C-alpha positions in Angstrom: 11.3 27.8 5.3 13.2 26.3 2.3 11.3 23.4 0.3 13.8 20.7 -0.5 13.3 18.0 -3.6 12.4 14.4 -2.8 13.8 11.6 -4.5 13.4 7.9 -4.6 16.3 6.1 -3.6 15.4 2.7 -2.9 12.5 0.6 -2.8 11.3 -3.4 -1.8 8.2 -5.8 -2.7 6.6 -8.5 -1.6 3.7 -9.4 -3.7 1.2 -12.1 -4.9 3.5 -12.5 -8.3 7.0 -12.5 -6.4 8.9 -11.2 -3.8 11.7 -8.5 -4.6 11.4 -5.5 -7.0 12.4 -7.5 -10.1 10.7 -10.4 -9.4 7.7 -8.3 -9.1 8.6 -6.2 -12.0 9.4 -9.1 -14.7 6.3 -10.6 -13.5 4.3 -7.8 -14.2 6.0 -7.6 -17.9 5.2 -11.0 -18.4 1.3 -10.2 -17.6 1.5 -13.1 -15.0 -1.5 -13.7 -12.8 -1.0 -14.2 -9.2 -4.6 -15.5 -8.5 -5.6 -18.7 -7.7 -7.2 -20.7 -5.3 -7.2 -19.6 -1.5 -4.5 -22.3 0.3 -4.9 -20.8 3.6 -7.9 -22.3 5.0 -10.6 -24.2 4.0 -13.1 -22.6 1.3 -15.6 -25.3 0.7 -18.3 -23.3 1.5 -17.4 -20.3 1.0 -18.8 -17.8 -1.9 -15.5 -16.2 -3.1 -12.7 -19.1 -3.0 -10.0 -17.1 -4.3 -7.4 -14.5 -3.8 -3.7 -13.3 -4.6 -1.8 -15.2 -1.8 2.1 -14.3 -1.4 3.3 -17.8 -2.3 7.5 -17.1 -2.0 8.2 -16.8 1.2 9.0 -19.1 4.1 9.2 -17.0 7.3 12.0 -19.0 9.0 14.2 -17.2 5.9 13.2 -13.9 7.6 12.7 -13.9 11.3 13.7 -16.1 14.2 10.9 -18.6 15.6 10.6 -16.6 18.4 10.3 -13.2 16.7 7.6 -15.2 14.1 5.0 -15.4 17.3 5.3 -11.8 17.6 4.0 -10.7 14.3 1.4 -10.4 12.0 1.6 -11.5 8.1 1.4 -7.6 7.4 4.1 -6.8 9.5 6.4 -9.7 8.4 5.7 -8.3 5.0 6.6 -5.1 5.5 9.9 -5.7 7.4 11.0 -8.0 4.6 10.1 -4.9 1.8 11.5 -2.4 4.0 14.8 -4.4 4.3 15.2 -4.9 0.5 14.4 -1.0 0.3 16.8 0.4 2.8 19.7 -2.6 1.2 18.5 -1.4 -2.6 18.9 2.2 -1.3 22.6 1.8 -0.5 22.5 3.6 3.2 24.2 2.6 5.5 22.6 3.1 9.1 26.2 3.4 10.8 26.9 6.5 8.5 23.5 8.6 8.6 21.9 10.3 11.6 18.8 7.8 12.8 16.9 10.7 14.4 16.5 12.1 11.1 15.4 8.6 9.0 11.7 8.2 10.1 8.9 5.6 8.9 5.3 6.1 7.6 3.2 3.2 6.4 -0.3 2.9 5.4 -2.1 -0.5 6.6 -5.9 -0.5 6.1 -6.9 -3.3 8.6 -4.1 -4.5 10.1 -4.2 -8.2 11.9 -7.4 -9.9 11.4 -5.7 -12.9 11.3 -4.5 -12.4 14.7 -7.8 -11.3 16.0 -9.6 -14.2 14.0 -7.1 -17.0 15.7 -7.2 -15.7 18.9 -10.6 -15.0 19.0 -11.3 -19.1 18.1 -9.0 -19.7 21.1 -10.9 -17.2 23.4 -14.0 -19.2 22.1 -12.5 -23.0 22.4 -10.0 -22.8 24.8 -11.1 -19.8 27.4 -9.6 -16.3 28.1 -6.3 -17.9 30.1 -5.2 -18.9 26.3 -5.3 -16.0 24.4 -1.7 -15.1 23.1 -0.1 -12.4 25.2 0.8 -10.8 21.7 -2.7 -10.5 20.5 -2.1 -6.3 20.7 0.8 -5.8 19.3 0.3 -8.4 16.2 -3.1 -6.9 15.6 -2.7 -3.1 16.0 -2.0 -1.4 12.6 0.8 0.4 13.6 2.4 -2.2 14.0 4.1 -2.6 10.7 5.8 1.0 11.0 6.9 0.0 14.7 8.4 -3.4 13.9 10.2 -1.8 10.5 11.3 0.9 12.8 12.5 -0.9 15.4 14.2 -3.5 12.5 16.1 -0.9 10.7 17.0 1.5 13.9 15.2 4.0 12.4 14.7 7.0 15.1 13.4 10.0 13.5 9.2 10.5 12.6 7.2 7.5 13.0 3.7 7.3 12.1 1.0 5.1 10.6 -2.0 6.0 8.4 -5.2 3.9 8.1 -7.4 5.2 5.2 -8.6 2.0 3.6 -7.3 1.4 0.0 -5.5 4.9 -0.1 -3.6 4.0 2.8 -0.2 3.6 1.4 -0.7 6.4 -1.2 -1.2 8.6 1.9 1.5 7.6 3.4 4.1 7.6 0.2 2.6 11.8 0.0 2.7 12.3 3.6 6.3 11.5 4.1 7.4 13.5 1.0 6.0 16.4 3.0 8.0 15.6 6.1 11.3 15.7 4.1 10.3 18.3 1.9 9.7 20.9 4.9 13.6 19.5 7.0 11.5 17.4 9.7 13.6 14.2 8.2 16.2 13.4 6.0 15.2 10.1 4.5 12.2 8.3 5.4 10.7 4.5 4.9 7.3 4.4 3.5 4.6 2.6 1.7 2.2 -0.1 2.7 1.2 -3.2 4.3 -1.5 -5.6 4.6 -2.5 -9.4 4.2 -6.6 -9.9 5.1 -6.7 -13.5 3.2 -8.6 -14.5 6.3 -12.1 -16.5 6.2 -13.9 -13.2 8.0 -12.3 -11.0 5.9 -13.2 -12.1 2.5 -16.9 -13.5 3.4 -17.4 -9.6 4.6 -16.5 -8.9 1.3 -18.2 -11.4 -0.6 -21.3 -10.5 1.3 -21.4 -6.7 0.4 -20.7 -7.5 -3.1 -16.9 -6.2 -3.9 -15.4 -9.3 -4.6 -15.4 -11.2 -7.8 -16.9 -14.9 -7.6 -15.5 -16.5 -10.6 -13.9 -18.8 -9.0 -13.5 -21.1 -11.6 -11.3 -19.0 -13.2 -9.2 -17.2 -10.6 -6.6 -15.9 -12.9 -9.3 -14.3 -15.0 -11.3 -12.9 -12.4 -9.8 -9.4 -12.1 -10.5 -7.4 -15.2 -10.2 -3.9 -14.7 -12.1 -2.1 -17.5 -13.8 -4.7 -18.9 -17.1 -5.1 -19.7 -17.5 -8.7 -18.0 -15.7 -7.7 -14.4 -17.6 -8.4 -11.8 -15.8 -7.7 -8.2 -12.6 -7.5 -7.3 -10.2 -9.7 -6.1 -7.8 -9.7 -2.3 -4.6 -9.7 -2.4 -1.6 -9.3 0.0 1.9 -7.9 0.4 3.9 -5.0 0.7 5.4 -2.0 -1.3 8.1 0.2 0.2 10.1 3.1 -0.6 13.1 5.1 0.7 12.0 8.6 0.0 15.4 11.3 0.4 16.4 14.9 0.9 18.4 15.3 -2.9 21.2 17.0 -1.6 21.6 14.0 1.0 21.3 11.4 -1.5 23.8 13.5 -4.0 26.2 13.9 -1.0 26.9 10.3 -0.5 26.2 9.5 -4.4 23.0 7.5 -4.7 21.4 5.7 -6.8 18.0 8.0 -7.9 15.5 6.1 -9.3 12.9 8.8 -10.0 11.6 12.1 -7.9 8.5 12.6 -6.4 7.0 16.1 -7.2 3.7 16.4 -6.4 0.6 14.8 -4.1 -2.9 15.4 -3.9 -5.5 14.5 -1.7 -9.2 15.0 -1.1 -12.2 13.6 0.7 -15.6 12.3 -1.0 -18.1 13.1 1.5 -20.6 11.1 -0.3 -20.6 7.3 1.0 -19.1 4.9 3.2 -18.1 2.9 -0.3 -19.6 4.0 -3.1 -17.3 7.0 -4.9 -18.3 9.9 -5.4 -20.7 10.8 -8.8 -18.8 11.5 -11.5 -15.6 10.4 -9.7 -15.1 14.1 -9.0 -13.4 13.2 -5.3 -10.6 11.6 -7.4 -10.3 14.3 -9.9 -9.5 16.7 -7.7 -7.0 14.6 -5.6 -5.4 14.6 -9.4 -5.9 18.2 -10.0 -4.4 19.4 -6.4 -1.6 16.4 -7.2 -0.7 18.2 -10.7 -0.5 21.6 -9.0 1.6 21.3 -6.2 4.2 19.7 -8.7 3.7 22.6 -10.9 2.7 20.6 -14.1 -0.1 20.9 -16.2 -2.0 18.1 -17.2 -0.3 17.7 -20.8 3.2 17.1 -19.3 1.9 13.7 -17.8 2.8 10.3 -19.9 0.8 7.5 -17.8 -1.2 6.7 -15.4 -1.0 3.9 -12.8 -4.6 3.5 -12.0 -6.5 2.6 -9.3 -8.4 -0.3 -11.8 -10.0 -1.9 -9.4 -12.0 -4.5 -11.5 -15.6 -3.2 -10.1 -18.0 -1.8 -12.1 -18.3 1.7 -10.3 -14.7 2.1 -9.7 -13.8 1.9 -13.4 -15.9 3.8 -14.7 -15.6 6.7 -12.6 -12.0 6.9 -12.5 -12.3 6.8 -16.0 -14.6 9.9 -15.7 -12.2 11.6 -13.1 -9.4 10.9 -15.9 -11.4 12.4 -18.5 -12.6 15.5 -16.3 -9.0 16.6 -15.2 -6.8 15.9 -18.5 -9.4 16.4 -21.6 -8.6 15.4 -24.6 -5.2 14.3 -23.5 -6.8 11.5 -21.8 -7.1 9.9 -24.5 -3.6 10.1 -25.2 -2.2 8.6 -21.8 -1.1 5.4 -21.3 -2.9 4.1 -18.7 -2.9 0.9 -16.5 -3.7 -1.5 -13.4 -1.5 -3.7 -11.9 -4.2 -5.2 -9.6 -5.3 -7.1 -12.9 -2.0 -9.2 -12.3 -1.8 -9.3 -8.0 -5.7 -8.1 -7.0 -6.1 -5.3 -4.6 -3.7 -5.3 -1.7 -6.0 -2.8 0.0 -3.7 -0.8 2.4 -0.7 -1.9 0.2 -1.9 -1.5 -3.0 -0.7 2.2 -3.5 2.8 1.0 -2.1 3.3 -1.6 -5.0 1.9 0.2 -7.4 4.4 2.9 -6.3 7.1 0.9 -6.7 5.6 -0.5 -10.6 5.1 3.3 -11.6 9.0 3.7 -10.9 9.8 0.9 -13.0 7.8 1.8 -15.5 9.6 5.8 -15.5 13.3 3.5 -15.2 12.5 1.4 -18.0 10.2 3.0 -20.3 7.8 -0.5 -20.7 4.2 -0.4 -19.5 2.6 -2.9 -17.6 -0.2 -4.6 -19.2 -3.9 -4.6 -18.0 -4.4 -8.1 -18.6 -7.5 -9.7 -19.1 -8.8 -6.7 -20.7 -11.0 -8.8 -23.4 -13.7 -6.9 -23.7 -13.8 -3.2 -23.0 -16.4 -1.3 -21.6 -17.8 1.5 -23.7 -17.8 4.0 -20.9 -14.0 2.8 -20.2 -12.8 3.8 -23.7 -9.1 5.1 -22.8 -6.0 3.3 -23.6 -5.5 0.8 -20.8 -2.6 -1.3 -22.0 -4.6 -4.0 -22.7 -3.2 -7.7 -22.6 0.6 -7.0 -23.1 3.1 -4.5 -22.2 4.4 -1.9 -24.7 7.3 0.1 -25.0 6.5 3.6 -24.1 9.2 6.5 -23.0 7.8 7.9 -19.4 8.8 11.0 -17.8 5.8 12.3 -15.5 3.5 9.5 -14.2 0.5 9.6 -11.5 -0.4 7.0 -9.0 -4.3 6.5 -8.1 -5.2 5.4 -4.8 -9.0 5.1 -3.6 -10.9 4.4 -0.5 -13.8 3.5 1.4 -14.9 6.4 3.0 -14.2 8.5 0.3 -10.6 8.5 0.8 -8.9 9.8 -2.5 -5.3 10.1 -3.3 -2.6 11.0 -6.0 1.2 10.9 -6.0 3.4 12.5 -9.1 6.7 10.9 -9.9 8.8 12.0 -12.4 12.3 10.5 -14.2 15.3 12.4 -12.3 16.6 15.3 -13.3 19.5 17.0 -11.9 
């Protein structure tokens, strides 16, 4: 079986610091925080009152009113990002085979907002008032389903739910689908919108979220000694992956190439990473092996970097385990310092940022890194962006349940 090269030809983004890839990238370069007080519901009795909300979308600008009744926020975000990615790719759907253009989208939790709203209606108004659209709004696979319907993508259509690793698994698995020839192109990435009373309370009560409500812009501080939990974010990051020859024939603007993918299971704990970050290390090592690259070939790491005490320490240990002395030469940063943790969408928006890093030769900063943790002693590009040529980069995602995923991206070389 011929193994095909797979390139990225389009991207889309919906984030707490801007909708659209360029606006998102400009925000990252400026070190802009998208974290602020929650505006979506009353937080007066809540322990956590902040999140990274998407602020610049007017739904009626993107969807008809009757369609909005059928779409949870996470699906809306996926569709908006996918539309941008398709437009950015330059693909004309009238001139490609729709049966060879598929969809694979990662979602961590799906329509929690819909579940909460409809449960309240059930309790207060009775079962006859529950919306008939409840099920299609809440199920996690509906992001992939609606993107497929919206864009006319009739190829492989699937969804992945592996918590915070969902989007990276989706991108990696979509890469494999194109590699083996089961599709010519794939729309892939992740979407999530769980800034809701139940979701925030649940994460807060397990001790996962930061409680720095008085200084929300400074609450997400990966690798900092004073970090005290992650900050919830929402949005979507999408990519068009395309078989190289197909992209070349239509004269596509090739953004970058995916060359490796690794995944592993911790088999350790429902929420805590494996000791010494060994599960994440295995995913990174596998990704480099499938790419045919040495650790010294890597220039940049887009870290999972959640701002939780355990993750940042153990991800650092994983990087040292794989890269050895070269770990200290890597540029590493966490987009979550600015946008929060987008759960199932995290790997999608972070992959978009990684491609932009390769294209622009500029590393996004890790903001709020004012007091480096002595156990996190690598170069996390603190506070401000820096210029640095990047040929090869990896993006890590680590999820509850012990799910680990890493993709390897490189600058396109004909």
